[in-house]
Steps between C-alpha positions, in 0.01 A plus 500: 500500500336433166545655159254454217605604151256556216457680171714304259390413150575512132577838347635616168838670473467866586202431721443555870413288798471560874589239758367510856637348817283483809711480816358383832638407837779755548474669838657823374546695177878461508551250229622503143311330222652397172379371170728223385467332165611162379531446127572160346872441477586825676605591850240640735493879479390754759327747269376751758459546873340748736538585865255643748473832320422536134818692437723217613524297183750330276470375144713265298650664193302265279168652609594854602272753333243236405391348832369681806472343842266648757366414840173569680563452871133547584408216263814296580563463131789550263457556128719472196386704202670371189493687173679478166525130562751297303516127429800480733273608786330161477528290811345404830482800729519445874447751776716455805548689826751540779517715814700806397590845639761636261531672166439330170696766312766261369340157494221274614556268796671178399284262699131485586322325780154482352393412148174497316408266222605612155286653231582436135565792269531420132589769248437372152328593178 
């Protein structure tokens, strides 16, 4: 299984950015994918995750209402649309995946089997 993240960059506060994660190698659609960010000096944070269906999602409080995670099973890709970006959104964003069959109503999975490389997001004026 391989995950390839892309789409990071430099954006001004209040701006928007969309990250993409190409997933290959899973032999079924039953997996959850998360976007996890690592900011300097801060703990790693699971900002959003999505299951097999687009309605099975969870967002961290810090990004709720500003970020949208989506998944295209036909394209084997997961996206993170980020809007109203703040300087505190700065960090390296990783996509990660794990085989998963449950609900993401209350939280994202704690552990992930497969990780992509990170993509840097910098929010600064």
